[in-house]
Each structure stands twice: as C-alpha cells, then as structure tokens.
DOMIPA-142604 format. One line per 8 residues: their letters; for each residue z negated, y negated, x of N, C-alpha, C. Coordinates in pm, 1 decimal. Layout:
BEGIN
A	Z,Y,X,Z,Y,X,Z,Y,X ~ ...
This chain:
BEGIN
MEQREIVL	0.0,118.0,85.0,0.0,0.0,0.0,0.0,-124.3,89.5 ~ 74.6,-223.3,50.2,85.1,-347.3,127.8,-45.0,-427.7,121.4 ~ -66.0,-503.3,226.9,-181.3,-592.1,228.8,-135.1,-731.7,271.3 ~ -209.6,-830.1,229.8,-182.7,-966.5,272.0,-230.4,-986.4,415.3 ~ -181.6,-1093.1,476.7,-217.0,-1123.4,614.9,-363.7,-1165.2,625.0 ~ -434.9,-1105.5,718.7,-574.7,-1140.3,746.0,-579.8,-1199.2,886.6 ~ -639.7,-1317.3,897.9,-654.4,-1381.7,1028.6,-802.7,-1410.0,1050.5 ~ -850.8,-1367.7,1165.9,-990.3,-1388.4,1204.8,-994.1,-1485.4,1321.0
YTRDRSLR	-1055.6,-1600.3,1301.8,-1073.1,-1698.1,1409.6,-1203.8,-1667.0,1480.7 ~ -1196.5,-1653.9,1613.0,-1313.3,-1618.7,1693.0,-1318.2,-1703.4,1819.3 ~ -1421.3,-1677.1,1898.2,-1425.5,-1730.5,2034.0,-1484.1,-1621.8,2124.1 ~ -1446.2,-1626.3,2248.4,-1487.9,-1526.4,2346.1,-1637.5,-1539.5,2373.8 ~ -1699.3,-1429.4,2408.3,-1839.9,-1424.6,2447.2,-1935.1,-1465.1,2335.6 ~ -1895.4,-1435.2,2214.9,-1980.1,-1461.9,2099.2,-2013.1,-1327.9,2033.9 ~ -2141.1,-1296.7,2025.2,-2182.8,-1171.5,1963.8,-2141.3,-1167.2,1816.9 ~ -2154.4,-1278.9,1747.3,-2113.7,-1283.6,1606.3,-1965.6,-1253.8,1590.7
CWRARRFL	-1883.2,-1307.6,1680.7,-1739.0,-1285.0,1672.9,-1705.4,-1139.9,1707.1 ~ -1775.5,-1083.4,1805.4,-1754.4,-943.4,1841.0,-1788.4,-853.4,1723.1 ~ -1899.1,-882.7,1656.2,-1939.6,-804.3,1538.7,-1838.2,-816.9,1425.7 ~ -1783.7,-935.5,1409.7,-1682.9,-957.0,1305.0,-1558.2,-873.4,1331.7 ~ -1513.2,-872.6,1455.7,-1396.0,-791.0,1491.3,-1424.2,-643.1,1465.6 ~ -1541.1,-599.4,1503.4,-1577.9,-459.1,1484.1,-1586.5,-425.3,1335.2 ~ -1648.0,-513.3,1258.2,-1661.4,-489.9,1114.3,-1524.8,-480.6,1047.8 ~ -1438.8,-578.5,1073.9,-1305.5,-574.5,1012.8,-1225.7,-454.1,1060.2
GRTGYRFE	-1242.2,-418.3,1185.8,-1174.0,-300.1,1237.8,-1215.0,-173.5,1164.3 ~ -1339.5,-165.5,1127.6,-1391.0,-47.7,1056.9,-1347.8,-43.2,910.7 ~ -1308.3,-156.3,855.3,-1264.9,-156.6,715.3,-1127.5,-94.1,699.7 ~ -1052.3,-86.5,808.8,-920.3,-25.1,803.3,-806.9,-121.9,776.1 ~ -837.6,-248.4,757.7,-733.0,-347.0,735.1,-670.7,-390.1,867.5 ~ -544.1,-423.2,863.5,-478.8,-483.6,980.1,-514.0,-631.9,979.1 ~ -545.3,-687.3,1096.4,-577.4,-829.0,1103.4,-539.5,-883.8,1239.7 ~ -514.9,-1013.0,1240.7,-482.0,-1085.1,1363.8,-605.8,-1162.0,1407.6
VVDSTEDP	-627.9,-1166.7,1538.4,-740.1,-1241.8,1593.4,-686.1,-1364.6,1664.5 ~ -739.1,-1480.6,1629.5,-704.2,-1605.2,1697.2,-827.5,-1647.5,1776.2 ~ -816.4,-1639.9,1908.1,-927.5,-1675.5,1996.3,-920.7,-1824.8,2026.6 ~ -1021.8,-1896.3,1982.9,-1023.3,-2041.4,2000.5,-1108.5,-2085.3,2119.9 ~ -1139.5,-1992.8,2210.2,-1224.9,-2023.9,2324.4,-1170.4,-2139.0,2407.3 ~ -1043.8,-2135.3,2434.2,-981.5,-2236.7,2519.5,-947.5,-2365.1,2445.1 ~ -963.0,-2364.3,2313.1,-929.3,-2482.0,2233.2,-1044.0,-2512.4,2136.8 ~ -1148.7,-2581.0,2183.0,-1263.5,-2608.9,2096.3,-1228.6,-2695.9,1975.5
GVFAELSE	-1114.1,-2759.4,1979.0,-1070.3,-2840.2,1865.3,-1040.6,-2757.4,1742.8 ~ -1013.7,-2628.1,1762.3,-984.8,-2540.3,1648.8,-1104.5,-2535.3,1554.2 ~ -1224.4,-2515.9,1609.8,-1343.1,-2512.1,1525.8,-1365.9,-2645.6,1456.9 ~ -1349.1,-2754.2,1530.1,-1366.7,-2887.3,1470.7,-1268.1,-2908.0,1356.6 ~ -1144.7,-2865.3,1377.1,-1042.6,-2879.9,1272.8,-1076.1,-2793.6,1151.0 ~ -1121.0,-2670.4,1174.8,-1160.4,-2584.3,1063.3,-1276.1,-2646.1,986.0 ~ -1376.2,-2694.2,1057.7,-1492.8,-2753.1,992.0,-1455.0,-2874.4,908.8 ~ -1368.8,-2957.8,965.1,-1328.2,-3079.9,894.6,-1239.1,-3047.5,774.9
TLHCEEGL	-1144.7,-2959.2,794.0,-1051.0,-2925.1,687.4,-1119.5,-2852.2,572.4 ~ -1207.4,-2758.6,607.0,-1270.8,-2675.1,505.2,-1403.9,-2731.0,456.6 ~ -1453.1,-2835.3,521.7,-1581.8,-2896.1,486.4,-1692.5,-2791.0,486.9 ~ -1691.9,-2709.1,591.8,-1794.2,-2605.4,600.5,-1863.2,-2612.4,735.5 ~ -1979.4,-2557.8,739.8,-2056.7,-2553.8,863.2,-2081.7,-2410.4,907.9 ~ -2007.4,-2314.4,850.3,-2030.8,-2173.5,882.0,-2001.2,-2141.7,1026.5 ~ -1907.5,-2210.8,1084.2,-1871.5,-2184.1,1222.6,-1782.1,-2063.5,1235.8 ~ -1775.0,-2014.8,1357.1,-1692.0,-1898.6,1385.3,-1781.1,-1776.5,1396.0
PYVFVDHR	-1733.3,-1663.4,1353.7,-1599.0,-1628.2,1309.4,-1570.5,-1678.4,1168.1 ~ -1442.3,-1691.7,1140.5,-1398.9,-1737.0,1008.8,-1273.7,-1660.3,970.5 ~ -1265.4,-1619.3,843.2,-1156.0,-1534.1,796.8,-1068.8,-1607.9,695.7 ~ -937.5,-1589.2,714.0,-838.3,-1635.2,618.2,-761.1,-1513.7,568.3 ~ -726.6,-1512.8,441.3,-639.5,-1409.1,386.2,-519.6,-1480.2,324.6 ~ -403.8,-1448.1,376.6,-278.9,-1507.3,329.1,-286.6,-1660.6,331.0 ~ -339.2,-1714.4,440.6,-352.2,-1858.5,466.1,-455.0,-1925.9,376.3 ~ -532.0,-1848.4,302.1,-637.7,-1904.2,217.1,-772.4,-1882.7,284.1
PVGGMGTV	-854.4,-1986.4,293.9,-985.8,-1969.3,355.6,-1074.3,-1879.1,270.3 ~ -1135.2,-1780.9,335.7,-1225.0,-1689.0,266.0,-1368.9,-1722.0,301.9 ~ -1398.7,-1732.9,430.9,-1533.6,-1768.1,472.5,-1573.8,-1698.3,600.3 ~ -1700.3,-1714.0,631.8,-1756.9,-1648.1,748.6,-1787.7,-1503.1,717.5 ~ -1848.5,-1435.4,812.0,-1870.9,-1292.4,796.2,-1971.6,-1259.0,687.2 ~ -2065.8,-1347.1,660.4,-2157.8,-1320.8,549.6,-2082.5,-1311.9,418.4 ~ -1989.8,-1402.4,399.0,-1907.5,-1402.7,278.6,-1818.7,-1279.7,273.7 ~ -1755.4,-1247.9,386.9,-1664.5,-1133.2,391.5,-1740.2,-1002.9,365.8
RALVGSGQ	-1857.1,-988.2,426.3,-1936.8,-866.9,403.4,-1971.6,-852.6,254.6 ~ -2009.8,-962.5,191.2,-2043.5,-958.4,48.8,-1921.4,-920.3,-34.9 ~ -1805.8,-975.7,0.1,-1683.4,-942.7,-73.1,-1644.6,-796.7,-54.3 ~ -1658.2,-746.1,67.6,-1627.8,-604.9,93.4,-1723.8,-516.7,14.4 ~ -1851.8,-551.0,16.9,-1952.6,-472.8,-54.1,-1930.7,-467.9,-204.3 ~ -1880.4,-577.1,-259.8,-1857.7,-582.9,-404.4,-1721.1,-527.5,-445.1 ~ -1634.0,-503.2,-347.0,-1499.4,-454.8,-378.2,-1398.1,-565.5,-398.2 ~ -1442.6,-690.2,-400.7,-1351.3,-802.2,-424.5,-1258.4,-828.8,-306.9
FEHLVRGE	-1301.0,-795.2,-185.0,-1215.2,-817.2,-68.4,-1089.8,-731.8,-79.4 ~ -1104.5,-610.5,-126.6,-989.8,-521.2,-147.6,-888.7,-586.1,-241.6 ~ -936.8,-642.1,-351.6,-847.9,-708.7,-447.0,-780.0,-830.6,-385.2 ~ -855.3,-904.9,-306.5,-801.8,-1023.4,-240.4,-692.1,-984.5,-140.8 ~ -717.7,-882.0,-62.0,-622.3,-837.8,39.6,-498.3,-775.5,-24.6 ~ -514.0,-711.8,-137.0,-400.1,-647.0,-203.9,-324.3,-742.9,-296.3 ~ -372.7,-867.9,-305.9,-302.1,-967.6,-386.3,-334.5,-963.3,-533.4 ~ -447.0,-905.0,-567.8,-485.0,-892.5,-707.9,-577.3,-1004.9,-753.8
L	-614.1,-1094.3,-661.0,-698.7,-1210.1,-696.6,-625.4,-1335.9,-665.5
C-alpha cells in the first residue's frame, strides 16, 4: 500500500533525534531524514513558521507539519498516524 512522504528533521548528536529515527524506523514506514546540524537556521525557520517551541526532531507528512515525537508517538498509539500516512486524513 502506498504511503505519503514522511520527513524527519533532526540534528546530529541529539539523543532525542536518535530516538526519533529509531522509533520511526521500527514503525516500518519509509522516511527521509533532514539533518540540520550544519544549518541552525532550519530550526529557527521551523519555529517561526510553525509557531512552535517543540524543537527537533520534527515530523512532516506530505509537507504538512505533524509535530514532535510526543505528538507522533500519540498518533501512532491511537492509529491516527497510519491514516495520516495512508492519506485517509
């Protein structure tokens, strides 16, 4: 079954980002990782654009902001992430 594009924004040497990559990897979804270590402006741009303070890691599905890993874990646990990734939401 097809899935929408998942993009995970991270930074190197971050335990939270490492855990996010591992968590998404275990879900079985294909996802792209954008490492913003060398470009700190990425986080500033995300924070300003999304008006959030969650920080990195941050997940987008099909170019739509989903949230940080707390949000993603809750969505996976409730089954809503599956619907979002499959285009049913």
